N, C-alpha and C positions, 0 to 999 in steps of 0.2 A: 504494500500500500504506500503510495507516494505522498509527498507533502504538497499542500496547496498554499499559495501565497494569499494573504488576507490583509486587507487594510482595516484597522479597527481604531476606534477612539477610546481613550481611557482618561479617567479623572487625573489631572496633573498632580494633585497631592498624593493620590494613591500610587501613581507611577514613581514619584520621588521616593516614597517610603519603600517600595519594592526594590528600586535600584540601590538605595542605601543599605538594604538588608541583603543585597547580593542575590535576589531572586532571579532565576532564569525565566524570563517571561514566556518564552516558547513552551517550556516544560509546564509552567504554571497554568497557562491558558489551556493546553491540551488536557491536563489533569482536571482542571475546573469544568471543562466541557464534558468530560467523561463522568465526573461526579454529578453534574446537573442532569445528564441523560439517565443515569442510574436512579436518581431521585425522582425524575419525571415518570419513570416506569412504575415506581411504587407509590406515586402520588404523595410523596412525603413533603414536597415543597410546592409552593406556588411560585414558580420561577419569575413570573412578571412582578410579583410583589417584592421578591428579594431584590430584583434589579432596581426597582423604584426606590427602595429603602437605602440601598448601597449608593445610589446616585446622589441622594441628598446628604448622606452622612457615611462616606465610604468606610471609615474605620469603626463606626459604631460608637464614636467618642461621646456623643450626647447621652446615649443610653448608659454607657459605663460611668459617666460623670454623675448621672442621676442616681444610679444604683449605689455608687460610692457614697454620695451625700446622704442617702437614706440609711445605709449601713453604719455610717459614722455620725449620725445626727446627735446622738447623746454625748459623744466625746466633744464634738464641735460646740454644743451648748455649754458643756462644763468648762471648756477652754475659754470661751467668750465670757462666761461669768467670772472666772478667775481673773482675767484681764480687767474686767470692769471693777472688781474689788481691789486688786493689787497693782494694777498698771502693768506695763510691759517690763520684762526682765531688764532690758537695756535702756530704759527711759533716761537713766542718769547720764548716758552718753550723748543724748540729743542736744543739739545746739539751737533748736527751733522751738 
């Protein structure tokens, strides 16, 4: 089975992350298409929905940030309360 040349467009930020991580895009694309086809056979994914969500937030950063904030809400509240009561640890270094 030969290879076909393909012109694709990819989110610039996603491309930069992949290049920085040393991802071989030819291999990743082929593996991703195979995975998508397998998933489509078993109806595990709505591929169009996945594509739409990845286009708006390629790395899922918004969801991860929200989950992190929810998981750490108690610690954040306690930290903010401590600062309110005692000030910042390095306040005495401030010149303003």
